[in-house]
C-alpha positions as a Markdown table, in Angstrom:
| # | Residue | x | y | z |
|---|---|---|---|---|
| 1 | Met | 58.2 | 110.2 | 85.9 |
| 2 | Lys | 57.5 | 112.2 | 82.8 |
| 3 | Asn | 58.5 | 115.5 | 84.3 |
| 4 | Ile | 62.0 | 114.6 | 85.5 |
| 5 | Lys | 64.0 | 117.7 | 86.4 |
| 6 | Phe | 67.6 | 117.5 | 85.3 |
| 7 | Val | 70.4 | 119.4 | 86.9 |
| 8 | Thr | 74.0 | 119.9 | 86.0 |
| 9 | Ser | 76.8 | 117.6 | 87.3 |
| 10 | Glu | 78.1 | 120.6 | 89.2 |
| 11 | Glu | 74.8 | 121.1 | 90.9 |
| 12 | Ala | 74.3 | 117.4 | 91.6 |
| 13 | Val | 77.6 | 116.8 | 93.4 |
| 14 | Lys | 76.7 | 119.6 | 95.9 |
| 15 | Ala | 74.8 | 116.8 | 97.7 |
| 16 | Val | 78.2 | 115.4 | 98.9 |
| 17 | Lys | 79.3 | 116.6 | 102.3 |
| 18 | Ser | 82.6 | 116.2 | 104.1 |
| 19 | Gly | 82.9 | 112.8 | 105.7 |
| 20 | Asp | 80.4 | 111.2 | 103.3 |
| 21 | His | 80.9 | 107.7 | 101.8 |
| 22 | Val | 80.3 | 107.8 | 98.1 |
| 23 | His | 79.9 | 104.8 | 95.8 |
| 24 | Phe | 80.6 | 104.9 | 92.0 |
| 25 | Ser | 79.1 | 102.4 | 89.6 |
| 26 | Ser | 81.7 | 100.1 | 88.1 |
| 27 | Val | 83.8 | 99.3 | 85.1 |
| 28 | Ala | 82.3 | 100.9 | 81.9 |
| 29 | Ser | 79.6 | 102.7 | 83.9 |
| 30 | Ala | 81.8 | 104.8 | 86.1 |
| 31 | Pro | 80.0 | 108.2 | 86.1 |
| 32 | Gln | 82.8 | 110.3 | 84.7 |
| 33 | Thr | 80.8 | 113.5 | 84.4 |
| 34 | Leu | 80.1 | 113.3 | 88.2 |
| 35 | Ile | 83.6 | 112.3 | 89.0 |
| 36 | Lys | 84.9 | 115.3 | 87.2 |
| 37 | Ala | 82.5 | 117.7 | 88.9 |
| 38 | Leu | 83.3 | 116.1 | 92.3 |
| 39 | Cys | 87.0 | 116.6 | 91.8 |
| 40 | Ala | 86.3 | 120.3 | 90.9 |
| 41 | Arg | 84.7 | 120.6 | 94.3 |
| 42 | Gly | 87.9 | 119.0 | 95.7 |
| 43 | Asp | 90.0 | 121.7 | 94.0 |
| 44 | Ser | 88.0 | 124.3 | 95.8 |
| 45 | Lys | 89.1 | 122.7 | 99.2 |
| 46 | Glu | 85.5 | 122.8 | 100.4 |
| 47 | Leu | 85.4 | 119.0 | 101.1 |
| 48 | Arg | 87.3 | 116.9 | 103.6 |
| 49 | Asn | 87.7 | 113.2 | 104.2 |
| 50 | Val | 85.2 | 112.0 | 101.6 |
| 51 | His | 85.4 | 108.2 | 101.3 |
| 52 | Ile | 85.1 | 106.8 | 97.7 |
| 53 | His | 84.1 | 103.2 | 97.2 |
| 54 | His | 83.8 | 101.2 | 94.0 |
| 55 | Leu | 84.8 | 98.0 | 92.3 |
| 56 | His | 87.1 | 98.1 | 89.2 |
| 57 | Thr | 86.4 | 101.2 | 87.1 |
| 58 | Glu | 87.5 | 102.1 | 83.6 |
| 59 | Gly | 88.5 | 105.7 | 82.7 |
| 60 | Pro | 90.2 | 108.4 | 84.7 |
| 61 | Ala | 90.3 | 108.2 | 88.5 |
| 62 | Pro | 91.6 | 111.7 | 89.3 |
| 63 | Tyr | 90.3 | 111.5 | 93.0 |
| 64 | Thr | 93.4 | 109.4 | 93.8 |
| 65 | Glu | 95.9 | 112.1 | 92.8 |
| 66 | Ala | 98.2 | 113.2 | 95.6 |
| 67 | Lys | 96.8 | 116.7 | 95.6 |
| 68 | Tyr | 93.5 | 115.4 | 97.0 |
| 69 | Glu | 95.1 | 113.9 | 100.1 |
| 70 | Gly | 92.8 | 114.7 | 103.0 |
| 71 | Ile | 90.0 | 115.6 | 100.6 |
| 72 | Phe | 89.2 | 112.2 | 99.1 |
| 73 | Arg | 90.0 | 108.8 | 100.5 |
| 74 | His | 89.9 | 106.0 | 98.0 |
| 75 | Asp | 88.8 | 102.9 | 99.9 |
| 76 | Ala | 87.8 | 100.7 | 97.0 |
| 77 | Phe | 87.1 | 97.0 | 96.7 |
| 78 | Phe | 89.5 | 96.3 | 93.9 |
| 79 | Val | 92.8 | 97.7 | 92.6 |
| 80 | Gly | 92.3 | 98.5 | 88.9 |
| 81 | Ser | 95.0 | 99.8 | 86.5 |
| 82 | Asn | 93.7 | 103.3 | 86.8 |
| 83 | Val | 94.3 | 103.5 | 90.6 |
| 84 | Arg | 97.2 | 101.0 | 90.9 |
| 85 | Lys | 100.0 | 103.5 | 91.2 |
| 86 | Ala | 98.1 | 105.6 | 93.7 |
| 87 | Val | 97.5 | 102.6 | 95.9 |
| 88 | Gln | 101.1 | 101.5 | 95.7 |
| 89 | Ala | 102.2 | 105.0 | 96.6 |
| 90 | Gly | 99.8 | 105.1 | 99.6 |
| 91 | Tyr | 97.6 | 107.9 | 98.3 |
| 92 | Ala | 94.8 | 105.5 | 97.8 |
| 93 | Asp | 93.8 | 102.3 | 99.6 |
| 94 | Tyr | 92.1 | 99.0 | 99.1 |
| 95 | Ile | 89.6 | 96.9 | 101.1 |
| 96 | Pro | 90.3 | 93.2 | 100.7 |
| 97 | Val | 86.9 | 91.5 | 100.3 |
| 98 | Phe | 85.4 | 88.6 | 98.3 |
| 99 | Leu | 83.4 | 90.0 | 95.3 |
| 100 | Ser | 80.3 | 88.2 | 96.6 |
| 101 | Glu | 80.5 | 90.2 | 99.8 |
| 102 | Thr | 81.1 | 93.7 | 98.4 |
| 103 | Gln | 77.3 | 94.2 | 98.6 |
| 104 | Lys | 77.3 | 92.9 | 102.1 |
| 105 | Leu | 79.6 | 95.6 | 103.3 |
| 106 | Tyr | 76.7 | 98.0 | 102.6 |
| 107 | Arg | 73.8 | 95.8 | 103.6 |
| 108 | Ser | 75.4 | 94.7 | 106.9 |
| 109 | Asn | 76.1 | 98.3 | 107.9 |
| 110 | Thr | 79.9 | 97.6 | 107.8 |
| 111 | Leu | 80.2 | 100.5 | 105.5 |
| 112 | Pro | 77.7 | 103.4 | 105.0 |
| 113 | Cys | 76.8 | 104.8 | 101.7 |
| 114 | Asn | 75.6 | 108.4 | 101.9 |
| 115 | Val | 75.7 | 109.1 | 98.1 |
| 116 | Ala | 75.4 | 106.6 | 95.3 |
| 117 | Met | 76.6 | 107.9 | 91.9 |
| 118 | Val | 75.5 | 105.7 | 89.0 |
| 119 | Gln | 74.7 | 105.7 | 85.3 |
| 120 | Val | 71.4 | 104.5 | 84.0 |
| 121 | Ser | 69.5 | 104.1 | 80.8 |
| 122 | Pro | 66.6 | 106.6 | 80.0 |
| 123 | Val | 63.4 | 106.1 | 81.8 |
| 124 | Asp | 61.1 | 103.6 | 80.0 |
| 125 | Arg | 57.3 | 103.8 | 79.6 |
| 126 | His | 56.9 | 101.9 | 82.8 |
| 127 | Gly | 58.9 | 104.3 | 84.9 |
| 128 | Phe | 62.0 | 102.1 | 85.1 |
| 129 | Val | 65.7 | 102.7 | 84.3 |
| 130 | Ser | 68.5 | 100.1 | 83.9 |
| 131 | Leu | 71.8 | 100.0 | 85.7 |
| 132 | Gly | 73.2 | 98.6 | 82.4 |
| 133 | Thr | 76.7 | 97.2 | 82.7 |
| 134 | Ser | 77.1 | 97.6 | 86.5 |
| 135 | Val | 74.7 | 95.9 | 89.0 |
| 136 | Asp | 77.4 | 94.3 | 91.2 |
| 137 | Ala | 77.5 | 96.2 | 94.6 |
| 138 | Thr | 75.8 | 99.2 | 93.0 |
| 139 | Leu | 72.3 | 98.1 | 93.7 |
| 140 | Ala | 73.2 | 97.6 | 97.4 |
| 141 | Ala | 74.8 | 101.1 | 97.4 |
| 142 | Ile | 71.6 | 102.6 | 96.1 |
| 143 | Glu | 69.5 | 100.7 | 98.7 |
| 144 | Thr | 71.8 | 101.8 | 101.5 |
| 145 | Ala | 71.9 | 105.4 | 100.4 |
| 146 | Arg | 68.1 | 105.4 | 100.5 |
| 147 | Arg | 68.0 | 103.6 | 103.9 |
| 148 | Leu | 70.4 | 106.1 | 105.4 |
| 149 | Lys | 68.3 | 109.0 | 103.9 |
| 150 | Gly | 71.3 | 109.9 | 101.7 |
| 151 | Cys | 71.2 | 110.7 | 98.0 |
| 152 | Val | 71.1 | 108.7 | 94.8 |
| 153 | Ile | 72.5 | 110.6 | 91.8 |
| 154 | Ala | 71.9 | 109.1 | 88.4 |
| 155 | Val | 73.5 | 110.1 | 85.1 |
| 156 | Val | 70.8 | 109.3 | 82.5 |
| 157 | Asn | 72.8 | 108.3 | 79.4 |
| 158 | Pro | 71.3 | 106.9 | 76.2 |
| 159 | Asn | 74.5 | 104.9 | 75.7 |
| 160 | Val | 73.8 | 102.8 | 78.8 |
| 161 | Pro | 72.2 | 99.5 | 77.6 |
| 162 | Arg | 68.8 | 98.6 | 78.9 |
| 163 | Ala | 69.8 | 95.4 | 80.6 |
| 164 | Trp | 67.3 | 93.1 | 82.3 |
| 165 | Gly | 67.4 | 91.3 | 85.6 |
| 166 | Asp | 68.3 | 93.1 | 88.8 |
| 167 | Ala | 69.6 | 96.0 | 86.7 |
| 168 | Met | 66.0 | 97.2 | 86.3 |
| 169 | Ile | 65.1 | 99.6 | 89.1 |
| 170 | Pro | 62.2 | 102.2 | 89.4 |
| 171 | Ala | 63.2 | 105.7 | 88.6 |
| 172 | Gly | 61.6 | 106.7 | 91.9 |
| 173 | Met | 64.7 | 105.3 | 93.7 |
| 174 | Ile | 66.7 | 108.2 | 92.2 |
| 175 | Asp | 66.9 | 111.6 | 93.9 |
| 176 | Ile | 68.9 | 113.7 | 91.4 |
| 177 | Phe | 69.1 | 113.3 | 87.6 |
| 178 | Val | 71.9 | 114.5 | 85.3 |
| 179 | Glu | 71.9 | 114.2 | 81.6 |
| 180 | Asp | 75.0 | 113.0 | 79.6 |
| 181 | Asn | 75.5 | 111.2 | 76.3 |
| 182 | Ser | 79.2 | 110.4 | 76.6 |
| 183 | Pro | 80.1 | 106.9 | 75.2 |
| 184 | Leu | 80.7 | 104.2 | 77.8 |
| 185 | Glu | 84.3 | 103.2 | 78.3 |
| 186 | Val | 85.2 | 100.3 | 75.9 |
| 187 | Ser | 87.9 | 97.6 | 76.0 |
| 188 | His | 89.5 | 95.8 | 73.1 |
| 189 | Phe | 91.7 | 92.8 | 73.3 |
| 190 | Ser | 94.4 | 91.6 | 71.0 |
| 191 | Glu | 94.3 | 88.2 | 69.3 |
| 192 | Pro | 95.7 | 85.5 | 71.5 |
| 193 | Asp | 99.4 | 84.7 | 70.8 |
| 194 | Ala | 100.8 | 81.2 | 70.6 |
| 195 | Leu | 101.3 | 80.8 | 74.3 |
| 196 | Glu | 97.8 | 82.0 | 75.2 |
| 197 | Thr | 96.4 | 79.7 | 72.5 |
| 198 | Ala | 98.2 | 76.8 | 74.0 |
| 199 | Ile | 96.7 | 77.6 | 77.4 |
| 200 | Gly | 93.3 | 78.0 | 75.8 |
| 201 | Lys | 93.5 | 74.6 | 74.2 |
| 202 | His | 94.4 | 72.9 | 77.5 |
| 203 | Cys | 91.5 | 74.6 | 79.2 |
| 204 | Ala | 89.1 | 73.8 | 76.4 |
| 205 | Asn | 89.9 | 70.1 | 76.7 |
| 206 | Leu | 88.7 | 70.2 | 80.2 |
| 207 | Ile | 85.3 | 71.8 | 79.3 |
| 208 | Glu | 82.5 | 69.3 | 78.7 |
| 209 | Asp | 79.5 | 69.8 | 76.6 |
| 210 | Gly | 76.7 | 71.2 | 78.8 |
| 211 | Ala | 79.1 | 73.0 | 81.1 |
| 212 | Thr | 78.3 | 76.3 | 82.7 |
| 213 | Leu | 81.3 | 78.7 | 82.4 |
| 214 | Gln | 82.8 | 81.4 | 84.5 |
| 215 | Met | 85.8 | 83.3 | 83.2 |
| 216 | Gly | 87.0 | 86.9 | 83.3 |
| 217 | Ile | 88.2 | 89.1 | 80.5 |
| 218 | Gly | 91.5 | 89.3 | 78.7 |
| 219 | Asn | 93.6 | 87.3 | 76.3 |
| 220 | Ile | 93.6 | 84.0 | 78.1 |
| 221 | Pro | 89.7 | 83.8 | 78.6 |
| 222 | Asn | 89.4 | 84.9 | 74.9 |
| 223 | Ala | 91.9 | 82.1 | 73.9 |
| 224 | Val | 89.7 | 79.6 | 75.8 |
| 225 | Leu | 86.5 | 80.8 | 74.2 |
| 226 | Ala | 88.1 | 80.7 | 70.8 |
| 227 | Gln | 88.6 | 76.9 | 71.2 |
| 228 | Leu | 85.0 | 76.1 | 72.1 |
| 229 | Glu | 83.3 | 76.4 | 68.7 |
| 230 | Asn | 82.7 | 72.7 | 68.5 |
| 231 | His | 81.2 | 72.4 | 72.0 |
| 232 | Lys | 77.5 | 72.1 | 72.6 |
| 233 | Asp | 75.0 | 73.6 | 75.0 |
| 234 | Leu | 77.3 | 75.7 | 77.1 |
| 235 | Gly | 75.9 | 78.1 | 79.7 |
| 236 | Ile | 77.2 | 81.3 | 81.3 |
| 237 | His | 77.0 | 82.1 | 85.0 |
| 238 | Thr | 79.8 | 84.5 | 85.7 |
| 239 | Glu | 80.7 | 87.8 | 87.4 |
| 240 | Met | 81.6 | 89.3 | 84.0 |
| 241 | Phe | 81.9 | 88.6 | 80.3 |
| 242 | Ala | 83.1 | 90.3 | 77.2 |
| 243 | Asp | 83.1 | 90.0 | 73.4 |
| 244 | Gly | 84.5 | 86.5 | 73.3 |
| 245 | Val | 81.2 | 85.1 | 74.4 |
| 246 | Leu | 79.2 | 86.8 | 71.7 |
| 247 | Lys | 80.6 | 84.6 | 68.9 |
| 248 | Leu | 79.6 | 81.5 | 70.7 |
| 249 | Val | 76.1 | 82.8 | 71.2 |
| 250 | Glu | 75.8 | 83.6 | 67.5 |
| 251 | Lys | 76.9 | 80.0 | 66.7 |
| 252 | Gly | 74.5 | 78.4 | 69.1 |
| 253 | Val | 77.3 | 77.0 | 71.2 |
| 254 | Val | 76.3 | 79.1 | 74.2 |
| 255 | Asn | 72.5 | 78.6 | 74.8 |
| 256 | Gly | 72.2 | 77.7 | 78.4 |
| 257 | Ala | 70.1 | 74.7 | 77.6 |
| 258 | Ala | 71.8 | 72.4 | 80.1 |
| 259 | Lys | 71.7 | 74.8 | 83.0 |
| 260 | Ala | 69.7 | 73.7 | 86.1 |
| 261 | Ile | 68.9 | 77.3 | 87.1 |
| 262 | Asp | 68.4 | 80.3 | 84.8 |
| 263 | Arg | 68.1 | 78.0 | 81.9 |
| 264 | Gly | 68.7 | 79.8 | 78.6 |
| 265 | Lys | 70.1 | 82.9 | 80.4 |
| 266 | Leu | 73.6 | 84.5 | 80.4 |
| 267 | Val | 73.9 | 85.5 | 84.0 |
| 268 | Ser | 76.5 | 88.2 | 84.9 |
| 269 | Thr | 76.8 | 91.1 | 87.4 |
| 270 | Phe | 79.0 | 93.5 | 85.4 |
| 271 | Leu | 80.7 | 93.6 | 82.0 |
| 272 | Met | 83.3 | 95.4 | 80.0 |
| 273 | Gly | 83.9 | 95.1 | 76.3 |
| 274 | Ser | 83.4 | 96.7 | 73.0 |
| 275 | Gln | 80.3 | 98.7 | 71.9 |
| 276 | Lys | 79.1 | 95.5 | 70.2 |
| 277 | Cys | 79.1 | 93.8 | 73.7 |
| 278 | Tyr | 77.0 | 96.7 | 75.1 |
| 279 | Asp | 74.6 | 96.5 | 72.1 |
| 280 | Phe | 74.3 | 92.8 | 72.7 |
| 281 | Ile | 72.8 | 93.1 | 76.2 |
| 282 | Asp | 70.6 | 96.1 | 75.3 |
| 283 | Asp | 67.0 | 95.0 | 75.8 |
| 284 | Asn | 68.1 | 91.3 | 75.5 |
| 285 | Pro | 66.0 | 88.9 | 77.6 |
| 286 | Met | 68.7 | 86.3 | 77.2 |
| 287 | Val | 71.0 | 88.3 | 79.5 |
| 288 | Ala | 70.3 | 88.6 | 83.2 |
| 289 | Met | 72.4 | 91.3 | 84.9 |
| 290 | Met | 72.1 | 90.3 | 88.6 |
| 291 | Asp | 73.1 | 91.4 | 92.0 |
| 292 | Val | 76.6 | 90.2 | 92.9 |
| 293 | Ala | 75.0 | 88.5 | 96.0 |
| 294 | Tyr | 73.4 | 86.2 | 93.5 |
| 295 | Thr | 76.0 | 85.7 | 90.8 |
| 296 | Asn | 78.9 | 85.1 | 93.2 |
| 297 | Asp | 77.2 | 83.0 | 95.9 |
| 298 | Pro | 79.1 | 79.7 | 95.8 |
| 299 | Phe | 76.0 | 77.8 | 96.7 |
| 300 | Ile | 73.9 | 79.3 | 93.9 |
| 301 | Ile | 76.8 | 78.8 | 91.5 |
| 302 | Ala | 76.9 | 75.1 | 92.6 |
| 303 | Lys | 73.2 | 74.6 | 91.6 |
| 304 | Asn | 74.3 | 74.3 | 88.0 |
| 305 | Pro | 76.0 | 71.1 | 87.0 |
| 306 | Arg | 79.5 | 71.0 | 85.4 |
| 307 | Val | 80.4 | 74.5 | 86.4 |
| 308 | Thr | 83.8 | 75.2 | 85.0 |
| 309 | Ala | 85.5 | 78.3 | 86.5 |
| 310 | Ile | 88.7 | 79.6 | 84.9 |
| 311 | Asn | 90.7 | 82.1 | 86.8 |
| 312 | Ser | 94.3 | 83.3 | 86.7 |
| 313 | Ala | 97.2 | 84.0 | 89.1 |
| 314 | Leu | 100.3 | 86.2 | 89.5 |
| 315 | Gln | 102.3 | 83.4 | 91.2 |
| 316 | Leu | 101.9 | 79.9 | 92.6 |
| 317 | Asp | 104.1 | 77.8 | 94.8 |
| 318 | Ile | 104.9 | 74.1 | 94.6 |
| 319 | Thr | 102.2 | 73.2 | 97.1 |
| 320 | Gly | 99.4 | 74.9 | 95.2 |
| 321 | Gln | 99.1 | 78.2 | 97.0 |
| 322 | Val | 97.8 | 80.9 | 94.6 |
| 323 | Cys | 98.7 | 84.5 | 94.8 |
| 324 | Ala | 96.3 | 86.6 | 92.6 |
| 325 | Asp | 96.2 | 90.1 | 94.2 |
| 326 | Ser | 99.8 | 91.2 | 94.9 |
| 327 | Ile | 103.4 | 91.0 | 93.8 |
| 328 | Gly | 105.1 | 90.4 | 97.1 |
| 329 | Thr | 103.9 | 93.2 | 99.3 |
| 330 | Thr | 102.9 | 95.4 | 96.3 |
| 331 | Phe | 99.2 | 95.3 | 95.6 |
| 332 | Tyr | 98.3 | 94.8 | 92.0 |
| 333 | Ser | 94.6 | 93.9 | 91.8 |
| 334 | Gly | 92.3 | 92.3 | 94.3 |
| 335 | Val | 90.6 | 89.2 | 95.6 |
| 336 | Gly | 87.7 | 89.6 | 93.2 |
| 337 | Gly | 85.5 | 86.6 | 92.6 |
| 338 | Gln | 88.2 | 83.9 | 92.3 |
| 339 | Ile | 87.4 | 82.1 | 95.5 |
| 340 | Asp | 83.6 | 82.6 | 95.0 |
| 341 | Phe | 83.8 | 80.6 | 91.8 |
| 342 | Ile | 86.5 | 78.2 | 92.6 |
| 343 | Tyr | 84.5 | 77.1 | 95.6 |
| 344 | Gly | 81.2 | 77.1 | 93.8 |
| 345 | Ala | 82.7 | 75.1 | 90.9 |
| 346 | Ser | 84.2 | 72.6 | 93.3 |
| 347 | Leu | 80.7 | 72.1 | 94.9 |
| 348 | Ser | 79.0 | 71.7 | 91.5 |
| 349 | Gln | 78.2 | 68.2 | 90.3 |
| 350 | Gly | 80.9 | 67.5 | 87.7 |
| 351 | Gly | 82.4 | 71.0 | 88.2 |
| 352 | Lys | 86.0 | 72.0 | 87.6 |
| 353 | Ala | 87.9 | 74.8 | 89.2 |
| 354 | Ile | 90.8 | 75.9 | 87.0 |
| 355 | Ile | 93.7 | 78.2 | 87.6 |
| 356 | Ala | 95.2 | 79.1 | 84.2 |
| 357 | Met | 98.4 | 81.1 | 83.7 |
| 358 | Pro | 101.6 | 81.4 | 81.7 |
| 359 | Ser | 104.5 | 79.5 | 83.2 |
| 360 | Val | 106.7 | 82.6 | 83.2 |
| 361 | Thr | 106.3 | 86.4 | 83.2 |
| 362 | Lys | 107.0 | 88.5 | 80.1 |
| 363 | Lys | 110.5 | 88.9 | 81.5 |
| 364 | Gly | 111.0 | 85.1 | 81.7 |
| 365 | Val | 110.7 | 84.9 | 85.5 |
| 366 | Ser | 109.0 | 81.7 | 86.6 |
| 367 | Lys | 105.5 | 82.3 | 88.0 |
| 368 | Ile | 105.8 | 78.9 | 89.7 |
| 369 | Met | 108.1 | 79.2 | 92.6 |
| 370 | Pro | 109.3 | 77.1 | 95.5 |
| 371 | Val | 107.6 | 79.5 | 97.9 |
| 372 | Leu | 105.6 | 82.7 | 97.3 |
| 373 | Asn | 107.4 | 86.0 | 97.4 |
| 374 | Ser | 107.6 | 87.5 | 100.8 |
| 375 | Gly | 104.4 | 89.4 | 101.5 |
| 376 | Ala | 102.4 | 87.7 | 98.7 |
| 377 | Gly | 98.7 | 87.3 | 99.4 |
| 378 | Val | 97.2 | 83.8 | 99.2 |
| 379 | Val | 93.9 | 84.3 | 97.5 |
| 380 | Thr | 93.2 | 80.6 | 96.6 |
| 381 | Thr | 94.6 | 78.3 | 99.3 |
| 382 | Arg | 96.2 | 75.0 | 98.6 |
| 383 | Asn | 93.0 | 73.4 | 100.0 |
| 384 | His | 90.9 | 75.1 | 97.3 |
| 385 | Ile | 92.9 | 74.5 | 94.1 |
| 386 | His | 92.0 | 71.7 | 91.8 |
| 387 | Trp | 93.2 | 72.1 | 88.2 |
| 388 | Leu | 96.3 | 74.1 | 87.2 |
| 389 | Val | 96.9 | 74.9 | 83.6 |
| 390 | Thr | 100.0 | 76.4 | 81.9 |
| 391 | Glu | 101.0 | 76.4 | 78.2 |
| 392 | Tyr | 102.8 | 73.0 | 79.0 |
| 393 | Gly | 99.7 | 71.1 | 80.1 |
| 394 | Ala | 97.0 | 70.6 | 82.8 |
| 395 | Val | 97.3 | 68.8 | 86.1 |
| 396 | Asn | 94.7 | 68.0 | 88.7 |
| 397 | Leu | 96.0 | 68.7 | 92.2 |
| 398 | Tyr | 92.8 | 67.8 | 94.1 |
| 399 | Gly | 93.4 | 65.0 | 96.6 |
| 400 | Arg | 97.1 | 64.8 | 96.0 |
| 401 | Thr | 99.8 | 64.9 | 98.6 |
| 402 | Leu | 102.2 | 67.7 | 98.9 |
| 403 | Gln | 105.0 | 65.7 | 97.2 |
| 404 | Asp | 102.7 | 64.6 | 94.4 |
| 405 | Arg | 101.5 | 68.1 | 93.9 |
| 406 | Ala | 105.0 | 69.4 | 93.6 |
| 407 | Lys | 105.8 | 66.8 | 91.0 |
| 408 | Leu | 102.6 | 67.6 | 89.0 |
| 409 | Ile | 103.2 | 71.4 | 89.2 |
| 410 | Ile | 106.8 | 71.1 | 88.2 |
| 411 | Ser | 105.8 | 69.0 | 85.2 |
| 412 | Ile | 104.0 | 72.0 | 83.7 |
| 413 | Ala | 106.5 | 74.6 | 84.7 |
| 414 | His | 108.7 | 76.2 | 82.1 |
| 415 | Pro | 111.5 | 73.7 | 81.3 |
| 416 | Asp | 114.2 | 76.4 | 82.0 |
| 417 | His | 113.0 | 76.5 | 85.6 |
| 418 | Gln | 112.2 | 72.8 | 86.3 |
| 419 | Glu | 115.7 | 72.0 | 87.7 |
| 420 | Met | 115.5 | 74.9 | 90.2 |
| 421 | Leu | 112.0 | 73.8 | 91.3 |
| 422 | Asp | 113.1 | 70.2 | 91.6 |
| 423 | Lys | 116.0 | 71.1 | 93.8 |
| 424 | Ala | 113.8 | 73.2 | 96.0 |
| 425 | Ala | 111.3 | 70.4 | 96.4 |
| 426 | Phe | 114.2 | 68.0 | 97.1 |
| 427 | Asp | 115.5 | 70.4 | 99.9 |
| 428 | Arg | 111.9 | 70.8 | 101.2 |
| 429 | Phe | 110.7 | 67.2 | 101.2 |
| 430 | Gly | 113.9 | 65.2 | 101.6 |
| 431 | Pro | 116.2 | 63.0 | 99.5 |
| 432 | His | 113.4 | 60.6 | 98.5 |
| 433 | Phe | 111.8 | 63.4 | 96.4 |
| 434 | His | 112.8 | 63.4 | 92.8 |
| 435 | Phe | 110.9 | 64.9 | 89.9 |
| 436 | Ile | 113.1 | 63.7 | 87.0 |
| 437 | Gly | 111.5 | 60.7 | 85.4 |
| 438 | Gly | 107.9 | 61.9 | 85.3 |
| 439 | Thr | 104.9 | 62.0 | 87.6 |
| 440 | Glu | 102.9 | 59.2 | 89.0 |
C-alpha cells in the first residue's frame, strides 16, 4: 500500500449514483470534505434520490436543507442537533432502531450500502488504517459496500486517532483515498451546576466498587463521573465516552480490573470529546473501539458483573414509562442504546439500570407527568425500568406495583408538582391511593 493514489473529494464523490444508499461515519468522524463535495454535486442537479444513512454526526449537515429535496433523502439512525429541525420539518427522516441493530440493517440486507464514506488514520507499516472514533455501524457499512460491489471512500486524515480493536482494518478494503488534515469536530461541556451535581451524587451512591459503567456524554454523565474519585476498580463498557472518563483513568479509579471480559480495557464503539480525548485513544492498547454489534449486545454486556448503565429521559409517567426520543409527536433524538444497556445491566449479576434526569425542564415544566404527552414514544417500557434518579433522590421501581411505583416516583418529583401528580394518581388508582405521608 505504499503507492496509494489520492484523488480530490470532488473526484471521489463521482462514485455516487442516483438511487444509491450512502453511509457517513459518525460523530467526530463525519467526512466533512466528502459531504461538501457531494452537496456540490447536488447543486448541479445531476443526482436524484440518494439515501444518506448515519448515526449522530457532528458538524454541518447541508444535505438536509430544503433545496435538496428529491436529491438527497436523509434516512438516518438518530436525530442529532444538526439535523433536528430538518427532521421536524419533514425534509429529513429517521429510522427508529436500537443502536445494537444499526449494523444489522446492513448485514441483514434490510438496507443496502452502495457507498461508504469514512475517515481513517494514515496507513501504518503493516498496511492497516484505523476508523478512529467511529466503528459503530461504519464497519458493517464498509463490509456491505464491498459485498454489493459498491465503493468505499476513505478520507485519510492524520488527526484521526489510531484506535485499536475493530477500528483497525486493512487499507485494501478501501477503493478511493482522499487526503485531508482538517481537525475532528470537538465537544466541550460546561461544569455541572448544583442540580446536575445533586443527580450525580445520587447516581454515584448507587455505583459499587468494581462496577462496569455505561453512560453517555453531557453534563449529567460528567456530574456522575466527578463523584467517583474515591471508587475503586471501575470498568468501562459503553457505546461512547468523553473527557469525564479520562480523569478517572489518570487517578487509577478506572482500570477495568474487576471486569469478567475485556479485563483492563475501555470498550466503546464511538466517542466525542475534546482533542485530549482523541489523543488519549491514539495508539492506546487500553482502549478497544469495537463493532456496535459487540458493545451493545445485551448478552455480552451482561457478562460483566455489576454493570451500571446510566441513561436519561425527556419525560416519564407515574407508571415508569420512559420517553427518550420525542417531545409528543416531535422527534428530538432517537432510541440509541438505552434499551441495549438497560436490558444488559438488568441481566448482569449485581447490575443496575438507571434513568437519571432533572425533575423539571429549564422552563419549570415537570418531566414527570401523570401520562406521557400524546404521541410520545416509549423507549424504555415500564417493564424495563429499575432505578429512577432526579435531584431529589433515587428510587428502585423494579418489582413494585403500579401504585407503589407512583408513590415512589412522586416522592422524587419536584415539590411544586407533587400535589398535581398525587391528584392524578388518586384519580387513576382510586380513593385508597394517597401519596402524602411518604412511601412504603
